[in-house]
C-alpha positions as CSV (number, residue, x, y, z in Angstrom):
1,X,6.2,49.8,3.4
2,X,9.7,49.3,2.7
3,X,9.6,51.0,-0.6
4,X,8.3,53.8,0.9
5,X,11.1,53.9,4.2
6,X,13.4,53.8,1.2
7,X,12.4,56.6,-0.6
8,X,12.0,58.7,2.9
9,X,15.9,57.6,3.5
10,X,16.6,59.3,0.0
11,X,15.0,62.5,0.9
12,X,16.4,62.6,4.2
13,X,20.0,62.7,2.8
14,X,19.6,64.9,0.9
15,X,18.3,67.8,2.8
16,X,21.0,66.6,5.0
17,X,23.6,66.4,2.9
18,X,22.3,69.9,1.5
19,X,22.1,71.7,5.0
20,X,25.7,70.7,6.0
21,X,27.3,71.9,3.0
22,X,25.4,75.5,3.6
23,X,25.9,75.8,7.3
24,X,29.7,74.9,6.8
25,X,29.7,77.6,3.6
26,X,30.6,77.5,0.2
27,X,33.8,80.0,0.6
28,X,36.2,77.5,2.6
29,X,40.1,76.3,1.9
30,X,41.2,72.8,0.5
31,X,42.3,71.9,4.1
32,X,38.4,72.7,5.2
33,X,36.7,71.0,2.3
34,X,38.8,67.9,3.5
35,X,36.9,68.2,6.8
36,X,33.6,68.8,5.6
37,X,33.1,65.9,3.3
38,X,34.4,63.8,5.7
39,X,31.6,65.1,8.3
40,X,28.9,64.7,5.6
41,X,29.9,61.1,5.3
42,X,29.3,60.6,8.7
43,X,26.3,62.5,8.8
44,X,24.9,60.1,5.1
45,X,25.8,57.5,7.4
46,X,24.1,57.8,10.9
47,X,20.8,59.1,8.7
48,X,21.2,55.2,6.7
49,X,22.2,53.7,10.2
50,X,18.9,55.1,11.6
51,X,15.1,53.8,10.2
52,X,12.9,56.0,9.2
53,X,9.7,55.7,11.8
54,X,7.3,53.1,11.2
55,X,10.0,51.4,8.7
56,X,11.3,47.9,9.7
57,X,14.9,49.3,9.7
58,X,16.4,47.4,6.3
59,X,15.8,48.5,3.2
60,X,13.9,46.6,0.7
61,X,15.8,44.3,-1.9
62,X,14.1,45.4,-5.4
63,X,14.1,42.4,-6.7
64,X,12.7,40.5,-4.0
65,X,10.0,43.3,-3.2
66,X,8.7,43.2,-7.3
67,X,8.7,39.7,-6.9
68,X,6.6,39.3,-3.7
69,X,3.8,37.0,-4.3
70,X,3.7,35.7,-7.4
71,X,4.6,31.8,-7.9
72,X,7.9,30.2,-8.2
73,X,8.6,29.5,-12.2
74,X,9.2,26.0,-13.2
75,X,12.7,25.1,-14.5
76,X,11.9,24.1,-18.2
77,X,11.8,20.0,-18.9
78,X,15.1,18.8,-19.9
79,X,16.1,15.3,-22.1
80,X,16.2,13.2,-18.8
81,X,13.2,14.3,-17.4
82,X,11.4,13.1,-20.9
83,X,13.7,10.1,-21.1
84,X,12.6,9.4,-17.3
85,X,8.4,9.7,-18.2
86,X,9.2,7.7,-21.4
87,X,11.0,4.8,-19.2
88,X,8.2,4.9,-16.4
89,X,5.2,4.4,-19.4
90,X,7.0,1.9,-20.7
91,X,7.5,0.1,-17.3
92,X,4.2,0.3,-16.4
93,X,3.0,-1.0,-19.7
94,X,5.2,-4.1,-18.7
95,X,3.4,-4.3,-15.2
96,X,0.7,-4.4,-16.8
97,X,0.8,-6.8,-19.4
98,X,2.6,-8.8,-17.0
99,X,-0.6,-8.6,-14.7
100,X,-2.9,-9.6,-17.4
101,X,-0.3,-12.8,-18.4
102,X,-0.8,-14.1,-15.1
103,X,-4.9,-13.4,-14.6
104,X,-4.7,-16.1,-18.1
105,X,-2.8,-18.1,-16.4
106,X,-5.1,-18.4,-12.4
107,X,-8.2,-18.4,-15.0
108,X,-6.5,-21.6,-16.7
109,X,-7.8,-25.1,-15.1
110,X,-5.9,-27.2,-13.6
111,X,-5.3,-31.0,-14.1
112,X,-5.2,-33.6,-11.2
113,X,-3.3,-33.4,-8.0
114,X,-3.4,-36.1,-5.1
115,X,-1.8,-34.7,-2.2
116,X,-1.8,-36.6,1.2
117,X,-0.2,-34.1,4.4
118,X,2.3,-32.1,1.8
119,X,2.6,-29.0,3.1
120,X,0.8,-26.1,1.7
121,X,3.8,-24.3,0.2
122,X,4.7,-27.0,-1.6
123,X,1.4,-27.8,-2.7
124,X,1.1,-24.0,-3.6
125,X,4.7,-24.6,-5.5
126,X,3.1,-27.4,-7.3
127,X,0.3,-25.6,-8.7
128,X,2.3,-22.2,-9.8
129,X,4.8,-24.7,-11.2
130,X,2.3,-26.2,-13.1
131,X,0.3,-23.2,-14.3
132,X,3.0,-21.2,-15.3
133,X,2.7,-18.6,-12.4
134,X,5.4,-17.6,-9.4
135,X,4.0,-17.9,-6.3
136,X,5.5,-15.2,-3.9
137,X,5.1,-15.7,0.3
138,X,5.3,-12.4,2.0
139,X,7.3,-11.7,4.7
140,X,4.4,-10.2,6.4
141,X,4.0,-14.1,7.2
142,X,6.5,-14.1,8.9
143,X,5.3,-11.3,11.2
144,X,1.7,-12.3,11.7
145,X,3.6,-15.6,12.9
146,X,2.3,-17.5,10.0
147,X,3.6,-20.6,9.0
148,X,1.8,-22.3,6.3
149,X,4.3,-25.1,5.8
150,X,3.3,-26.1,9.1
151,X,-0.5,-26.6,7.4
152,X,-0.9,-30.3,5.9
153,X,-2.7,-30.6,2.3
154,X,-4.7,-34.0,2.1
155,X,-7.4,-33.8,-0.9
156,X,-7.6,-34.5,-4.7
157,X,-7.6,-31.3,-7.1
158,X,-8.9,-31.2,-11.2
159,X,-10.1,-29.0,-13.2
160,X,-10.4,-26.2,-11.0
161,X,-9.3,-23.7,-12.2
162,X,-5.7,-22.0,-10.5
163,X,-7.1,-19.2,-8.9
164,X,-10.0,-21.3,-7.3
165,X,-7.5,-24.0,-5.9
166,X,-5.6,-21.2,-4.2
167,X,-8.7,-19.2,-3.0
168,X,-9.8,-22.8,-1.3
169,X,-6.0,-24.1,-0.7
170,X,-5.3,-21.0,1.8
171,X,-6.8,-20.6,5.4
172,X,-8.9,-17.6,6.9
173,X,-6.1,-15.4,8.1
174,X,-4.6,-15.3,4.5
175,X,-5.1,-14.1,1.1
176,X,-3.2,-13.4,-2.3
177,X,-2.6,-10.7,-4.5
178,X,-2.3,-11.2,-8.5
179,X,1.1,-8.7,-9.1
180,X,3.1,-9.0,-12.6
181,X,4.1,-12.1,-13.5
182,X,3.2,-13.7,-10.1
183,X,1.2,-14.5,-7.5
184,X,1.9,-12.9,-3.8
185,X,0.5,-15.0,-1.1
186,X,0.2,-12.7,1.9
187,X,-1.9,-11.7,5.5
188,X,-5.7,-11.0,4.7
189,X,-5.9,-7.7,5.1
190,X,-2.9,-7.1,2.8
191,X,-4.5,-9.3,0.5
192,X,-7.1,-6.5,-0.3
193,X,-4.8,-3.5,-0.9
194,X,-4.9,-0.9,-2.7
195,X,-8.5,-1.1,-2.7
196,X,-9.6,0.0,-6.7
197,X,-12.3,2.8,-7.2
198,X,-15.2,2.3,-9.8
199,X,-17.6,4.6,-10.2
200,X,-21.3,2.6,-11.1
201,X,-24.1,4.9,-12.8
202,X,-27.3,3.9,-10.7
203,X,-30.2,6.3,-12.5
204,X,-31.7,4.2,-14.2
205,X,-32.2,2.1,-10.8
206,X,-34.2,5.1,-9.5
207,X,-35.7,6.5,-11.4
208,X,-39.3,6.5,-11.3
209,X,-42.1,4.7,-13.6
210,X,-45.4,5.2,-13.0
211,X,-47.9,2.1,-13.2
212,X,-50.6,3.7,-15.8
213,X,-53.9,1.4,-15.8
214,X,-55.1,0.1,-18.7
215,X,-58.2,1.2,-20.1
216,X,-61.3,-0.4,-19.2
217,X,-63.8,-0.9,-22.8
218,X,-67.3,-2.1,-21.8
219,X,-69.3,-2.8,-24.7
220,X,-72.6,-0.9,-23.0
221,X,-70.4,2.4,-23.5
222,X,-68.7,2.0,-26.9
223,X,-73.0,0.9,-28.1
224,X,-73.6,4.9,-26.8
225,X,-71.0,6.0,-28.6
226,X,-71.7,5.2,-31.7
227,X,-75.6,6.3,-31.5
228,X,-75.0,9.5,-30.7
229,X,-74.7,9.3,-26.7
230,X,-72.9,11.6,-24.6
231,X,-69.0,10.4,-24.8
232,X,-67.6,8.5,-21.9
233,X,-64.4,8.2,-20.5
234,X,-63.3,4.9,-21.4
235,X,-60.1,4.7,-18.6
236,X,-62.5,5.1,-16.4
237,X,-61.5,6.8,-12.8
238,X,-57.4,6.0,-12.4
239,X,-56.5,4.6,-8.8
240,X,-53.8,6.9,-7.8
241,X,-50.5,5.0,-7.9
242,X,-49.5,4.1,-3.7
243,X,-46.0,5.5,-2.7
244,X,-44.1,2.2,-3.1
245,X,-42.2,1.6,0.6
246,X,-40.1,-0.8,-1.0
247,X,-39.0,2.3,-3.9
248,X,-35.0,2.7,-4.8
249,X,-33.4,5.2,-3.1
250,X,-29.4,6.3,-2.6
251,X,-29.5,5.4,1.2
252,X,-31.0,1.8,0.4
253,X,-29.1,1.4,-2.8
254,X,-25.6,2.0,-0.2
255,X,-27.0,-0.8,2.1
256,X,-28.5,-2.8,-0.2
257,X,-24.2,-3.4,-1.9
258,X,-23.3,-3.3,1.9
259,X,-25.4,-6.3,2.4
260,X,-25.1,-7.3,0.1
261,X,-21.3,-7.4,-0.9
262,X,-19.5,-10.0,1.9
263,X,-16.6,-10.2,3.6
264,X,-18.4,-13.4,4.9
265,X,-19.2,-14.9,1.7
266,X,-15.6,-14.0,0.2
267,X,-13.4,-13.0,1.6
268,X,-11.7,-11.6,-1.1
269,X,-13.8,-8.8,-0.5
270,X,-12.6,-6.6,1.6
271,X,-14.9,-5.6,4.8
272,X,-16.6,-1.8,4.8
273,X,-16.1,1.3,6.9
274,X,-18.7,0.7,8.8
275,X,-17.2,-3.3,9.7
276,X,-13.6,-1.5,10.5
277,X,-12.8,-2.0,7.0
278,X,-10.9,-0.1,4.4
279,X,-13.7,-0.5,1.8
280,X,-16.2,2.4,1.2
281,X,-19.1,2.9,-1.2
282,X,-21.0,6.3,-1.4
283,X,-24.4,7.7,-3.7
284,X,-23.0,10.7,-5.3
285,X,-25.4,12.7,-8.1
286,X,-26.7,9.1,-9.3
287,X,-23.8,7.3,-9.0
288,X,-22.3,4.7,-6.8
289,X,-18.4,5.4,-5.9
290,X,-17.0,2.2,-4.4
291,X,-13.5,1.0,-2.8
292,X,-13.6,-2.2,-3.0
293,X,-11.1,-5.1,-3.9
294,X,-11.2,-6.8,-7.8
295,X,-13.6,-9.9,-6.4
296,X,-15.8,-6.8,-4.8
297,X,-16.4,-4.5,-8.0
298,X,-17.5,-8.3,-9.5
299,X,-19.8,-8.5,-6.7
300,X,-20.6,-5.1,-7.0
301,X,-21.1,-4.7,-10.8
302,X,-23.7,-8.3,-10.9
303,X,-25.6,-6.4,-8.2
304,X,-26.3,-3.2,-9.8
305,X,-27.0,-5.2,-13.2
306,X,-29.7,-7.1,-11.3
307,X,-31.6,-4.1,-9.6
308,X,-31.5,-1.2,-12.8
């Protein structure tokens, strides 16, 4: 539309210029030619100032009109961009290695510890020092009104995995998260995040294997066949397989995961979405898509292996 309006205005300008020249005559003097030029200029300004019918009143910018609808072209990658990506990859690899090292330290058995009315913060710091990892107390604890220094510990620890000891010592409303080089002690809900997504194949659990009844061999049947008698169906009349009310279905598998992988059994497992929590499980084309904590995924993996 804008290009059509621009063409119309150009044609109108040419026609009006020619008409003015014919009206003013060709045999004019030099003074009249100057006056005629001024009149032609005035007419041209009037034409360009008045928009054509149906137009927007402004001439389209050819560069804008030609480029309309095309996606913007991304600028070429620079050396700085490549360097930033390289540093980001190196940092991610470093964090992954530090996190793995911390998990290995937590998996080691502890020594023997005797605590008598010792503040929990001090107990955790002693375990961290002995296990070769750091412990950090999240400020979210203070915001939630939780002061672990007011929790006295009186117990004896011997040979327990450091991670199990931390889980045992923390109160119900607290949790922990393994980070790169340290253990973050925080609120229970915050310790679940971020959740990890894992896809589990359950096609084998959904497959129906017919239960064929084995053949029955009767001595009389075999004898009659050997004497040239009529053929007998040695398989007999196979009874129809009754519909198994406990056969696995997608809905039952999802329900089974939610019933057996419970926060009530282990608070390191996030509560499911139908209980108001962040964890989810969905079925899609022979697979279970699960969003859970690392501890929750361990429980899901054991369950899927058991029902396959």
